[in-house]
N, C-alpha and C positions, 0 to 999 in steps of 0.2 A: 737831591730828596728834600720833597716836603714833608713836615713833619706832621701827623694829624692833631686836631684839636689847639687849644690855645695854651700855651705852657710860658712861664714867666720866671722859671727857677733856673739853677746852675744846672742842670740835667738836660736842658734843652740845648741842643747842639749849635754852637756859634756860627754865624753867617760868615764871620771873618775869624782869622786867627794871627794875632801879634806876636811878634818876635817878644822871649821873653826880657831881653837887654834894653832893646831901643824901643820896646812899645809901641813899634809901627807894625802896619799889616805887611805880613811876608805873601810876597807874589809868586814864590815857588811852591805854594802848598798845592798838593794834588790830592784830593779826597777820591777813596776807594768807594765804587758805587754799586752796590748789590743788584741783582736783576732777581726775576722769577722766570722760570719757563711753564708753558702748559702747552698740552696738547688735544687739540679738537677735531671734531668732523666739520670741516668748513662749509658752511650754509648760509644761504641768503633767505630772509623771511620777504614774501612778496605779497602786499594786500592790494586786491582789486575791487573794484565793486561792478557786479555783473547782472544780467538779466537770468532768471529761470533758464530761458532758451539757451544760453551759454553754456549752462550746467551740462544741459541736455544734450548739447551738441558734442560735448567731449565725455559722455558716457559716463559722468560722475555721479555718484549717489548724493545727493541733497542732504546737508546736514550732518554729514558724516565725515569720518577722517578716513583717507586712504591713501595707498601707495601706488606711484604710477610709474611706467618704464619711461628710459631716457627720452625715447622717440615724443610720446605724449606729452612730456614735461616741457619738451622744445615746441610742439606745436601749440601748445598752450601759452607758452611765451610769448611767442612771436604775435598770436593773435591779440593777446591783451595789450602788447605794445602798438600793433597796428591800429587798434582802434581807442588808443587812449586811455584805457580803463584802470591801469596801475596807479593807486594812490601813494603807496611807500614801497621803497626797497631798501631794507635794512641788514646791515650786517646781523648774523646769529651765532648761534653755538653758545652753549653754556660757558666753557672756558674762554672762548673767544670774546663774550661779553665779559667777562671777569677781567680779564689781561687787560683789555681795552680801558675799563673803569678804574684797574688799579694804576695805570699809566698816567690817566686823566689826574687822578686825585693824588699820586705821588710825585708827577709831572718827571718820570724816571723811566728807566728801560723794562720791559718784559720782552721775553721770547716767544713767539708762538710757532709748533709745529704742526703741519698738517699737511694737505695738498692744497694747489692752486693751479688752475686752468693756464696752460701754459701760451696759450692764445687767447688774448684778451681785448675785446672789441670796446669802444668808448661807449660808456651809455648801457653796457651789459650789466648782468646780475654780478658778475666776477668783479668789473670794474666799480660797481656799486659797493664790494666789499671791502676792497681797499680805501675806495672814499671814504667809508664810515669807520675806518679804524684809523685811532691815534698815531700819529707820524712817531711816538714813542715806543710803538709797538714794534718789535724788529720782526720782519716779515722775510729776511734774508735767506731761513733754514727751511722756508717750505717748500715741498717737493713738487716739481713741476708735472702735471699729467696732460695728455692730449685727449681731453673731454671734458665735461662739466663737473662744476663743484654741487654741493647739495642745493636742493631748491624747496621751501616749505611754501607752497601758497594758499592763501586765505582768501578765498572767494564770498564776497559778501552780497546777498541778494536785497531785494527792494525792501523786505519786510525785516532785514535784518539778521536773516539766517546766515551760519557761516559753513561754509563746506572748505574742507581741508583736504589740498593733495599734495602729496612727498614725495620727491625723488631725490634719492641719496646720490645718483650721478656717480663720481668716483671719489666721493668724501672718505670712503673706508679703506682706500688703496695705500695710506700711507706705509713705506716700508721701513725694516730695521737699519736700513743704511743710511737714513737721513735721520738718525737718532745719534748726535754727538756726545759721546761720554764725557769729554772734559767740559761742555756746555752744562751738562747736567749735573756734575759732582760739582762745580762752582756757583752753583746757583743757591739763591736762599730758599728756595722751594719748588716743589715738582705739582703743579695743578693737573688732576686727570678727573673725567666724569665717568659714572656707570655706564654711560652709553659706549664707551671706547671700549667695553669688555666681551661682549658679545656681537656675533653676526654670522655671514655665509661662510661658506669654505673658502672664496675667494676672497673675502677681504683679509686685511694683514694688518690692519692697526692696532688689533688687539696684542699681537706678537710685538708690534714695536713699543707699544704702551708698556709691555711686561718688561722690555729691554732697557727702557727709561726708568721704572720703576726700580728693577735691579740696582743700577747705577746709583739711584739715590740712596737706596738703602745699605749700601756698602760703605758710603761716607756718611751716613747720618743726615743728609740733607730731608727735612720734613716733605713726607707725601701728602698731599691736601687732596681729598676726595669729595666730589659733589654727586649726590645720588643722583640726580636728574627726574625722576619718577617713580611712583611706589609700585607701578604695574610690571615694571622691570625687575625690582625688588623681588617683589612677593611670589614671582616665578619658584624662585629659589633662594629663600633667606639664608640659609645655612651655609651655602656657596659664598654668599656676600660676607657672611660672618667670619668665617676662615680667611678670606681674602684680607679683609681689613685688619683681623688680627694679625696677619702675618708682615702686612706691608704697610700699612696706613697710619700716620700720626696724627692727621687733625680730618675730623668730618664733618661736612656741612650738609645739612637734609632740611627739610620742612615736617611739619607735625605729621604728616600722612606716611611721607617716606620713614619716618622715625618708627611709627606703628608698625608697617610692613617688615622692617629690619627687625625690630626687637619685640615685637607682640604686644608691646605696652601702648594704649590708648592714651594715657596721660603724658604730654609733652615733656614734663619734667623727668618723670620718672623712666620714659625712652631714653632721653639724653643721659641719665644716670646710669642707665644698663650699658649703652654705648660706650660708656668710660671702662668697661671691662676690655675693650678691643683697641681703643685710642688714647692719647693724650689730652684732646682738646675736641670739643664740639660746639658748633655754630647751628642752633636751629631756630628757623623762622617759623611763626605760628599764626601769620594772617593778621586778623584782627586783635588777637591776644598779644602781638609783638614780638620779641624773639629772647632766646634763651642762649648763655653760653655755660658751660660746665668743663670742668678740666680738674688739673691738679697743681698744688705747690706743696713746698715744704713747710712743715709745722712753724720753722723759725723764721719765716718770711711773711707768715699771714699779716693778715692786714684788716683790721673791724671796720664795717660800715658806717658812715654816717646817715644811711639813709633807714628808713622804718624797716624792720624784719616783717617778713612777709609770711602769712600761714598757708602753706601748702601740705601735700602728703610728706614733703620733706621738712620737718618743721624747721624755722628759720634759715631757711636755705641760703639765704644771701649773706648771712652773718660777716662773712669775711670776702665780700666781692671786691673790696679795693686791693686784694691780691694781685700779684702777677701769673699767668699761667707758666708752668714748668712741665717738662717731659717727667712722667712717674718713675723713670729711671735715675734720672738726675736728683732724685729727692731722698734725702736719709729718712725721713718721716713723712711720707706723703699722705697728704688730707685731700679730701675731694672740695672743690669751691664750684657755686652757682652764682649764677646773675641772670636778671631778668629786666627787661624794659618794655613797658606799653608803646603803642604805636606814636610816633613823633607828632604830635600836636593834636593827639588822637586821631591820625590818620587824616589824609586829604579829603576835600569837599568832593572832587571828581576824582576817581581812579581811571586814568586813560588807559593803562598797560599794566597788569600783573607779571607779564613775562618779563624776567630778569630781576626782580625784586631781590630775590635770595643771591642771584649773581654781585648784584650790587653791595649784600651785605659783606659777602665773602669777600670781596675786592677791598673792602675796609679792613678786613682782618688781615689780610696779606700786606696792607700797605702798614700796619701797624709792626707786624712782623720783621718785614724788611727794613723798615725803620729802626728797630733795635739791632739787626745786623750792621746797617749802615753806622749806627752810633758806637756799636762795640769795636768795628774795624778801624774806627777814625779816631776814637777817644777810650781806646781798651784801659785806662786807668780809673777810669771814672767811677765813682761808686754806685752808679748804676747796675754796674756789671758784677758785684760782689755776687749776685745771684745770678744763677744760671737760668735764667728765664727764656721763654719761648717767644715774648713780645715784649714791646716797648712800655706798654700801658696795662692798666688793671684790667680784670673781667669786666667790672662795671663801666670803665671808659669805652672798652672795646664793644659793649653793647650800645652804648651812646652813638658813636661813631657809624656802626653800621647798621643803626635805625635809621639816622639820618640821610644816610645815602639811600637806603631803601625807598625812603618817602620821595627822594629826587626822581628816581626811576619811574615810580607809581604815577606821579605827576606830569609825565610825558609819554607820546606814542614808543618812542624806541627805546628799547631795554639797555642803549648805551650812553651814557653821558655824554653832554655837548660840553660839557663847561666842569670845572672843580665847583665845591660848595662855596656858598657866600662868606666873603672876607671875616665877618663879624659873625658868630654863633654861640648865642647865650648857652645853648645845651652841650657845646663842645668845650665844657670849662675844664679848668687842669684838672689832671687825675688826683687821689689822693698821695699816689708815691712822688707826685713831683712838687707837693706843698712844702 
């Protein structure tokens, strides 16, 4: 387990442990390693450059997003392969992206639940999914299916027009039998997305997801929900409010999804509104940056050393150096908020916006699991006198999430190929660790 940021204080977990009498490194020390579990629709994003005639040959509406059946998807894929038109084949899926990035950042295990084609050919899209997923992501619990996983084709014509063709394949056929109760209950967090909860009558992934959520809720494992798209939420916002209020601990969203869920156009107010239902909110806001909002106990509040910001909530970031807690664990809960502008003002060239929010969430999950790791291995540390959700403060989480999002924006893939650079001035030690 790598720890986020740079820390030089006693709270940082030691890389070795010496015997108290001999002052020598103990060779029999075995650290307990936490893990997170995620459920996802397994899909591959396929990008190709084609001519207008190619679009017409497959009866696709140019410049539009459309759903295609399995036969057309397979014929389309084979034609792209035969003509050498494919530019990129990236593993996709919002939770899959998040787990991959988490494992790259933490250099530790995560577990992905979903379906995978049981017959995989070298060079195929299913093969690419496996190749583009960190070896730290445990894929042993995937459900084998006799058919394709999901495919999202992005077809770019000469003038730059993008046509999207989406085929679900069998990605929504995860069944309850492949949701292991002990796996969920021993996890540091369960990550799901809004995409999982609605589907056709023959889809079973929603039932499997609810079974996992039930297991997590029974033992207090944090359930982390990423909203995914505003169009999905605005169809029935009250259903989502009820679901979140009953089952979700941590909510990840962008400003559009926040407005669809809460009815509030101001991002900070939307995050504040969401605290009626959850304990912690991570909200990305494009060029504005990102926000965190949550709770801490009044006795543990820590005042910021940054400038106080004028917003609809006056001096909202006053206690941003506090660490997040579940509201139920606070004797006297108070709301805490933090904000950060885009890292370095944002990249000079944005190569990909898909996955920036997933990258931010992976940073938050890393900080949460680091806290669990430290608590399990150094339970007597003064760090854990406070029953916090995360290892770091609201402010530090913002910095870390912001930096990871930047790294995703400057590359084509939504998945990190490496960790962050070793020396990061922006990832200074948190106030708690000073």
